[in-house]
C-alpha positions as CSV (number, residue, x, y, z in Angstrom):
1,M,8.5,3.7,9.5
2,A,8.8,3.0,5.8
3,Y,9.7,-0.3,4.5
4,A,11.4,1.2,1.5
5,T,13.9,4.5,1.2
6,I,14.7,6.7,-1.5
7,A,17.7,4.6,-3.0
8,D,15.0,1.7,-3.6
9,L,12.4,4.1,-4.9
10,V,14.5,6.1,-7.4
11,P,15.1,5.6,-10.3
12,A,13.8,1.9,-10.2
13,Y,10.2,2.9,-9.9
14,V,10.3,6.7,-10.5
15,D,12.6,9.2,-12.0
16,P,13.0,12.0,-11.0
17,E,12.6,11.6,-7.1
18,P,9.6,13.2,-6.2
19,A,9.9,16.3,-3.5
20,D,7.7,14.4,-1.0
21,A,9.3,10.8,-1.4
22,E,9.9,10.3,2.0
23,L,6.3,11.2,3.2
24,L,5.1,8.9,0.3
25,L,7.0,5.9,1.3
26,T,5.8,6.4,5.0
27,R,2.2,6.9,3.7
28,A,2.5,3.9,1.1
29,S,4.2,1.8,4.0
30,R,0.8,2.1,6.3
31,L,-1.2,1.1,3.4
32,V,0.9,-2.0,2.9
33,D,0.5,-2.7,6.6
34,G,-3.2,-2.4,6.3
35,A,-2.9,-5.4,3.7
36,L,-0.9,-7.5,6.3
37,L,-3.2,-7.2,9.4
38,T,-3.6,-11.0,9.2
39,A,-0.7,-12.0,7.9
40,V,1.7,-14.2,10.2
41,Y,5.6,-13.7,9.5
42,P,8.8,-13.6,11.8
43,V,9.7,-10.1,12.8
44,D,12.5,-8.1,15.0
45,E,12.0,-6.3,18.2
46,D,11.0,-3.2,16.0
47,G,8.1,-5.4,13.9
48,L,10.0,-5.5,11.2
49,P,10.4,-8.7,9.0
50,T,13.5,-10.7,9.4
51,E,13.2,-13.1,6.4
52,T,14.6,-11.9,3.0
53,A,12.0,-12.6,1.0
54,H,9.5,-10.7,3.2
55,V,11.9,-7.7,3.4
56,T,12.0,-7.5,-0.2
57,A,8.5,-7.8,-0.6
58,L,7.3,-5.1,1.8
59,K,10.1,-2.8,0.0
60,E,8.8,-3.5,-3.6
61,A,5.1,-3.1,-2.4
62,T,5.8,0.1,-1.1
63,C,8.0,1.5,-4.1
64,E,5.0,0.1,-6.4
65,Q,2.3,1.7,-4.3
66,V,4.3,5.1,-4.6
67,A,4.9,4.8,-8.4
68,A,1.1,4.2,-8.7
69,W,0.0,7.0,-6.7
70,L,2.3,9.1,-8.8
71,E,0.9,7.8,-12.0
72,A,-2.4,9.0,-10.7
73,G,-1.5,12.2,-9.3
74,E,-2.3,11.1,-5.9
75,T,-0.4,11.9,-2.7
76,G,-1.4,9.3,-0.4
77,T,-3.9,11.5,1.5
78,G,-7.1,10.5,-0.3
79,A,-7.7,13.5,-1.6
80,T,-7.7,13.0,-5.6
81,A,-10.4,10.9,-7.0
82,E,-10.1,7.8,-9.0
83,Y,-11.4,9.7,-12.2
84,R,-13.2,12.6,-12.8
85,D,-14.5,12.2,-16.2
86,V,-14.0,9.4,-18.7
87,Q,-16.1,8.4,-21.8
88,I,-15.6,5.4,-24.0
89,G,-17.6,5.7,-27.0
90,S,-21.4,6.4,-25.8
91,V,-20.4,5.5,-22.1
92,R,-19.6,8.4,-19.9
93,L,-18.1,7.9,-16.3
94,A,-17.9,10.7,-13.8
95,R,-16.8,10.4,-10.0
96,G,-16.5,13.5,-8.0
97,G,-12.7,15.3,-7.7
98,R,-11.4,17.8,-5.1
99,G,-14.2,19.8,-3.6
100,S,-17.0,18.4,-5.3
101,E,-19.5,15.4,-3.7
102,T,-19.2,12.0,-4.2
103,G,-22.5,10.1,-4.3
104,A,-22.9,7.0,-2.4
105,G,-21.7,4.6,-5.1
106,G,-18.4,6.8,-5.4
107,G,-15.1,4.6,-5.4
108,G,-13.1,7.2,-3.8
109,S,-9.5,7.9,-3.8
110,A,-6.6,5.7,-5.5
111,A,-5.1,6.3,-2.0
112,A,-7.7,4.1,-0.1
113,R,-6.5,0.5,-1.8
114,L,-3.2,-0.7,-2.6
115,A,-2.1,-1.0,-6.1
116,P,-2.3,-3.9,-8.2
117,Q,1.1,-4.5,-8.6
118,A,1.8,-4.1,-4.7
119,L,-0.8,-6.5,-3.7
120,L,0.6,-9.2,-6.3
121,I,4.0,-8.8,-4.7
122,L,2.4,-9.5,-1.2
123,Q,0.4,-12.2,-2.4
124,Q,3.4,-14.0,-4.0
125,A,5.2,-13.7,-0.7
126,Q,2.2,-15.4,1.2
127,L,1.6,-12.3,3.1
128,T,-1.9,-12.0,2.5
129,G,-5.3,-14.1,2.4
130,H,-4.8,-15.5,6.2
131,E,-7.7,-15.6,8.6
132,P,-7.8,-14.1,11.6
133,Y,-7.0,-16.6,14.4
134,T,-6.5,-16.6,18.0
135,Y,-3.9,-18.5,20.4
136,Q,-3.5,-19.2,24.1
137,A,-0.2,-18.2,25.5
138,C,1.8,-21.1,27.2
139,E,2.3,-21.0,30.8
140,A,5.8,-21.2,31.5
141,A,6.4,-24.6,33.5
142,D,7.4,-24.3,37.1
143,G,10.7,-26.0,37.9
Protein backbone atom coordinates (compact mmCIF):
# COMPACT_ATOMS: atom_id res chain seq x y z
CA MET A 1 0.00 0.00 0.00
CA ALA A 2 1.37 3.40 -0.98
CA TYR A 3 1.74 6.22 1.54
CA ALA A 4 0.73 8.79 -1.09
CA THR A 5 -1.78 9.09 -3.89
CA ILE A 6 -1.47 10.46 -7.39
CA ALA A 7 -3.35 13.56 -6.18
CA ASP A 8 -0.61 14.06 -3.54
CA LEU A 9 2.12 13.67 -6.17
CA VAL A 10 0.74 15.72 -9.08
CA PRO A 11 1.23 18.69 -9.54
CA ALA A 12 2.89 19.48 -6.17
CA TYR A 13 5.96 17.31 -6.84
CA VAL A 14 5.84 16.40 -10.53
CA ASP A 15 3.92 17.54 -13.59
CA PRO A 16 2.72 15.99 -15.79
CA GLU A 17 1.58 12.76 -14.16
CA PRO A 18 3.90 9.89 -15.04
CA ALA A 19 2.24 6.99 -16.85
CA ASP A 20 3.24 4.58 -14.08
CA ALA A 21 2.55 6.92 -11.14
CA GLU A 22 0.71 4.33 -9.03
CA LEU A 23 3.53 1.81 -9.40
CA LEU A 24 6.18 4.45 -8.60
CA LEU A 25 4.29 5.46 -5.45
CA THR A 26 4.10 1.84 -4.34
CA ARG A 27 7.81 1.26 -4.96
CA ALA A 28 8.74 4.50 -3.20
CA SER A 29 6.60 3.50 -0.21
CA ARG A 30 8.54 0.24 0.04
CA LEU A 31 11.80 2.18 0.13
CA VAL A 32 10.40 4.51 2.80
CA ASP A 33 9.39 1.41 4.80
CA GLY A 34 13.00 0.26 4.63
CA ALA A 35 14.09 3.49 6.33
CA LEU A 36 11.54 2.90 9.10
CA LEU A 37 12.69 -0.56 10.17
CA THR A 38 13.49 0.52 13.73
CA ALA A 39 11.03 3.41 13.98
CA VAL A 40 8.45 3.31 16.75
CA TYR A 41 5.21 5.16 16.10
CA PRO A 42 1.51 4.45 16.64
CA VAL A 43 -0.27 2.59 13.84
CA ASP A 44 -3.75 1.32 13.12
CA GLU A 45 -4.75 -2.31 12.51
CA ASP A 46 -3.42 -2.06 8.93
CA GLY A 47 0.00 -0.87 10.11
CA LEU A 48 -0.54 2.69 8.89
CA PRO A 49 0.47 5.67 11.04
CA THR A 50 -2.24 7.32 13.10
CA GLU A 51 -0.57 10.61 14.07
CA THR A 52 -1.04 13.43 11.58
CA ALA A 53 2.65 14.41 11.60
CA HIS A 54 3.68 10.85 10.73
CA VAL A 55 1.03 10.47 8.02
CA THR A 56 2.23 13.73 6.46
CA ALA A 57 5.91 12.78 6.71
CA LEU A 58 5.39 9.40 5.03
CA LYS A 59 3.28 10.96 2.27
CA GLU A 60 5.81 13.74 1.59
CA ALA A 61 8.81 11.39 1.73
CA THR A 62 7.12 9.07 -0.76
CA CYS A 63 6.38 11.93 -3.16
CA GLU A 64 9.93 13.30 -2.84
CA GLN A 65 11.30 9.84 -3.64
CA VAL A 66 9.20 9.56 -6.80
CA ALA A 67 10.22 13.07 -7.86
CA ALA A 68 13.90 12.21 -7.36
CA TRP A 69 13.55 9.00 -9.37
CA LEU A 70 11.86 10.81 -12.24
CA GLU A 71 14.60 13.45 -12.26
CA ALA A 72 17.25 10.70 -12.44
CA GLY A 73 15.39 8.65 -15.05
CA GLU A 74 14.86 5.87 -12.50
CA THR A 75 11.77 3.67 -12.30
CA GLY A 76 12.31 2.28 -8.83
CA THR A 77 13.53 -1.05 -10.18
CA GLY A 78 17.23 -0.37 -9.73
CA ALA A 79 17.98 -0.83 -13.44
CA THR A 80 19.30 2.71 -13.94
CA ALA A 81 22.84 3.47 -12.79
CA GLU A 82 23.60 6.58 -10.73
CA TYR A 83 25.76 7.92 -13.55
CA ARG A 84 27.37 6.57 -16.67
CA ASP A 85 30.01 9.12 -17.51
CA VAL A 86 30.70 12.42 -15.77
CA GLN A 87 33.66 14.70 -16.38
CA ILE A 88 34.65 17.69 -14.24
CA GLY A 89 37.82 19.27 -15.53
CA SER A 90 40.38 16.48 -15.82
CA VAL A 91 38.39 14.12 -13.55
CA ARG A 92 36.21 11.57 -15.30
CA LEU A 93 33.83 9.28 -13.42
CA ALA A 94 31.97 6.39 -15.02
CA ARG A 95 29.67 3.73 -13.71
CA GLY A 96 27.99 1.01 -15.63
CA GLY A 97 24.58 1.59 -17.03
CA ARG A 98 22.08 -0.89 -18.32
CA GLY A 99 23.64 -4.02 -19.66
CA SER A 100 27.16 -3.20 -18.54
CA GLU A 101 29.26 -4.49 -15.70
CA THR A 102 29.62 -2.55 -12.49
CA GLY A 103 32.82 -3.01 -10.58
CA ALA A 104 32.99 -3.89 -6.92
CA GLY A 105 33.19 -0.18 -6.09
CA GLY A 106 30.04 0.68 -8.03
CA GLY A 107 27.31 2.57 -6.26
CA GLY A 108 24.48 0.92 -8.09
CA SER A 109 21.17 2.52 -8.80
CA ALA A 110 19.45 5.56 -7.37
CA ALA A 111 16.58 3.18 -6.56
CA ALA A 112 18.66 1.47 -3.88
CA ARG A 113 18.73 4.42 -1.48
CA LEU A 114 16.35 7.04 -0.18
CA ALA A 115 16.53 10.46 -1.84
CA PRO A 116 18.04 13.20 0.36
CA GLN A 117 14.80 15.19 0.64
CA ALA A 118 12.81 12.06 1.54
CA LEU A 119 15.33 11.15 4.25
CA LEU A 120 15.27 14.68 5.70
CA ILE A 121 11.50 14.57 5.99
CA LEU A 122 11.62 11.27 7.89
CA GLN A 123 14.43 12.54 10.13
CA GLN A 124 12.56 15.74 10.98
CA ALA A 125 9.49 13.67 11.90
CA GLN A 126 11.80 11.66 14.23
CA LEU A 127 11.07 8.45 12.34
CA THR A 128 14.73 7.50 11.78
CA GLY A 129 17.84 7.05 13.87
CA HIS A 130 16.37 4.61 16.39
CA GLU A 131 18.28 1.61 17.63
CA PRO A 132 16.67 -1.82 17.44
CA TYR A 133 15.34 -2.96 20.79
CA THR A 134 13.55 -5.92 22.26
CA TYR A 135 10.84 -6.14 24.85
CA GLN A 136 9.03 -8.76 26.84
CA ALA A 137 5.31 -8.91 26.47
CA CYS A 138 3.33 -8.23 29.63
CA GLU A 139 1.34 -11.17 30.87
CA ALA A 140 -2.28 -10.58 31.68
CA ALA A 141 -3.01 -10.57 35.39
CA ASP A 142 -5.14 -13.44 36.58
CA GLY A 143 -8.19 -12.06 38.10
